[in-house]
C-alpha positions as CSV (number, residue, x, y, z in Angstrom):
1,M,-27.8,-24.5,14.0
2,N,-28.8,-26.2,11.0
3,E,-26.2,-26.5,7.8
4,P,-26.4,-23.7,5.1
5,K,-28.8,-24.3,1.9
6,L,-26.8,-23.2,-1.2
7,L,-29.2,-21.1,-3.2
8,H,-27.3,-19.7,-6.0
9,A,-23.1,-19.8,-6.4
10,T,-21.2,-17.8,-9.0
11,R,-17.3,-17.4,-9.1
12,W,-16.6,-14.9,-6.7
13,V,-19.5,-15.6,-4.0
14,S,-21.9,-18.0,-2.9
15,L,-25.6,-17.1,-1.6
16,Y,-26.4,-19.4,1.4
17,E,-29.3,-19.9,3.9
18,R,-29.3,-20.6,7.9
19,D,-31.8,-20.8,10.3
20,G,-33.8,-18.1,8.3
21,W,-30.6,-15.6,7.9
22,V,-29.8,-15.2,3.9
23,F,-25.8,-14.7,3.1
24,A,-23.0,-14.1,1.2
25,S,-20.0,-16.6,1.3
26,R,-16.7,-17.2,-0.9
27,R,-17.3,-20.7,0.1
28,R,-18.1,-23.1,-2.8
29,S,-19.9,-24.9,-0.5
30,A,-21.1,-25.7,2.9
31,D,-18.9,-28.4,4.3
32,E,-15.8,-26.4,2.6
33,P,-13.3,-25.2,5.8
34,R,-13.1,-22.0,7.0
35,R,-9.7,-20.5,6.2
36,L,-8.7,-16.8,5.6
37,D,-10.1,-14.7,2.3
38,A,-9.0,-11.5,1.8
39,V,-6.1,-8.8,3.3
40,T,-6.7,-5.1,3.5
41,V,-3.5,-3.2,3.4
42,I,-2.8,-0.6,5.7
43,A,0.0,1.0,4.0
44,L,2.4,4.2,5.2
45,H,4.4,5.9,2.0
46,G,7.6,7.3,2.0
47,D,11.4,7.5,0.8
48,G,12.7,5.1,2.5
49,A,14.1,7.0,5.4
50,A,13.5,5.3,8.7
51,S,12.1,8.6,10.5
52,A,10.6,10.4,7.6
53,E,7.3,10.9,7.8
54,R,4.6,8.9,5.8
55,R,1.2,9.5,3.6
56,L,-1.2,6.9,3.8
57,V,-2.3,4.6,0.7
58,V,-5.7,5.3,0.1
59,L,-7.2,3.9,-3.7
60,E,-10.2,5.7,-5.4
61,E,-12.1,3.0,-7.5
62,Y,-14.6,2.4,-8.9
63,R,-17.5,-0.3,-7.1
64,A,-20.1,-1.5,-9.3
65,P,-22.1,-2.4,-6.6
66,I,-22.7,1.5,-5.4
67,G,-22.4,2.5,-8.8
68,G,-19.7,5.2,-8.1
69,W,-16.4,5.7,-6.5
70,E,-15.5,4.7,-2.9
71,F,-12.2,5.7,-1.1
72,G,-10.4,2.6,0.4
73,L,-7.3,0.6,1.1
74,P,-5.7,-2.1,-1.3
75,A,-7.2,-5.5,-0.7
76,G,-7.8,-8.3,-2.3
77,L,-8.3,-12.5,-2.0
78,I,-5.5,-14.3,-0.7
79,D,-4.5,-17.3,-3.2
80,A,-4.1,-20.8,-2.2
81,G,-0.8,-21.4,-0.6
82,E,-0.1,-17.7,-0.2
83,D,0.5,-16.0,3.4
84,I,-0.9,-13.0,4.4
85,A,2.0,-10.6,4.0
86,A,2.9,-12.3,0.9
87,C,-0.5,-11.3,-0.4
88,A,-0.5,-8.2,1.1
89,A,2.7,-7.2,-0.8
90,R,0.8,-9.0,-4.0
91,E,-2.3,-6.6,-3.5
92,L,0.2,-3.8,-2.6
93,R,2.1,-4.4,-6.1
94,E,-0.9,-4.4,-8.1
95,E,-3.0,-1.9,-7.4
96,T,-0.8,1.0,-6.5
97,G,2.6,-0.4,-8.1
98,L,4.3,0.3,-4.8
99,E,6.5,-2.2,-3.4
100,V,7.0,-3.2,0.5
101,A,9.5,-2.0,2.1
102,A,8.9,-3.4,6.4
103,V,5.6,-4.7,7.8
104,L,4.9,-3.7,11.3
105,E,1.6,-5.5,12.2
106,T,-0.4,-8.2,11.2
107,S,-3.9,-9.0,12.7
108,G,-5.5,-12.1,13.0
109,T,-8.8,-12.8,11.9
110,T,-11.7,-10.1,11.3
111,Y,-15.4,-9.9,9.5
112,S,-16.3,-7.0,7.8
113,S,-19.9,-7.3,7.6
114,P,-20.7,-10.9,10.1
115,G,-24.4,-10.2,9.4
116,L,-24.5,-10.3,5.6
117,C,-21.1,-12.1,4.6
118,D,-18.8,-14.7,6.5
119,E,-15.7,-13.5,4.1
120,S,-12.9,-13.2,6.4
121,Q,-9.6,-11.0,6.7
122,A,-6.5,-10.0,7.8
123,F,-5.5,-6.9,8.4
124,V,-1.3,-5.9,7.2
125,V,0.1,-2.6,8.5
126,L,3.5,-2.0,6.1
127,T,5.2,0.5,5.4
128,C,6.3,1.4,1.1
129,T,8.2,3.3,-1.1
130,G,8.2,4.0,-5.0
131,M,6.0,5.6,-7.2
132,P,2.4,5.2,-7.6
133,S,1.9,3.3,-10.9
134,L,-0.2,5.5,-13.8
135,R,-2.3,2.0,-14.2
136,P,-3.1,0.3,-11.5
137,G,-5.1,-2.8,-10.8
138,V,-5.6,-5.7,-12.8
139,E,-7.4,-6.3,-15.8
140,G,-11.6,-4.6,-15.3
141,E,-10.2,-2.5,-12.3
142,Q,-10.8,0.7,-12.1
143,I,-8.4,2.6,-9.5
144,K,-6.7,5.9,-8.5
145,V,-3.6,6.3,-6.0
146,N,-4.1,9.0,-3.6
147,L,-0.6,9.2,-1.1
148,L,-2.3,11.4,2.0
149,T,-1.3,14.0,4.1
150,R,-3.1,14.5,7.4
151,S,-4.7,17.4,5.7
152,D,-5.8,15.3,2.6
153,C,-7.4,12.7,5.4
154,R,-9.9,15.6,7.2
155,A,-10.5,17.0,3.7
156,L,-11.5,13.6,2.6
157,L,-13.4,12.7,5.8
158,E,-15.3,16.6,4.8
159,R,-16.3,15.3,1.7
160,N,-17.9,12.5,3.0
161,R,-19.6,14.6,5.8
162,E,-20.9,16.9,3.0
163,G,-22.2,13.2,1.2
164,S,-19.5,14.0,-1.9
165,A,-17.1,10.9,-1.6
166,A,-17.7,7.4,-0.5
167,I,-15.1,5.7,2.3
168,T,-15.1,2.2,2.7
169,S,-16.1,1.7,6.5
170,R,-12.5,-0.3,6.7
171,A,-11.0,3.4,6.2
172,W,-13.0,5.7,7.9
173,P,-11.2,5.1,11.2
174,L,-8.0,4.9,9.8
175,L,-8.5,8.6,8.6
176,V,-9.9,9.6,11.7
177,A,-6.8,8.1,13.9
178,A,-4.5,9.8,11.2
179,V,-6.5,13.4,11.2
180,H,-6.6,13.5,15.2
181,A,-3.0,11.0,16.1
182,G,-0.5,11.9,13.5
183,S,0.4,8.8,13.1
184,F,-0.7,5.2,12.9
185,A,1.5,2.5,14.1
186,G,3.6,4.9,15.6
187,V,4.8,6.0,12.5
188,P,4.1,9.7,11.9
189,I,2.0,10.7,8.9
190,A,3.3,14.0,7.2
191,P,0.8,16.9,8.4
């Protein structure tokens, strides 16, 4: 395996070629050490009572590369020196206005599309409380916060099958699990 050759670099992503494969990377140079790049948050919202049924926090966000709105999960890049739980809490607060109640699970390193990109991520499953922000996100982001019941998840999946709602590949299996299992990570989701 040859060293990757830098083809183009921008503020957020670089384009490399290695052994005939062209791929995107968060690395600014080929010798930059590997690290965890991002966190994806699976947030279960409720009123704070331990036995309460929760709602799944799903964002609807404008995505320039697809030229439209996509349903997905809170997520973002890990800041230097930040651990994944702190990043999850920051991203949840920035993108939704909600606050973490408890972290239930964290994953190790995962890759969302290793055939096209070397970006790594961890998943954080958590419970959260609070009222969604009326102006979520940071400058330049267009985000709507949704708190979905199982019935809402079922309706969103149907819209996706009909072609009227784009869903990120990170959220689709979660929506299916919510509909069919009625819970996630042992936490019941409201009907």
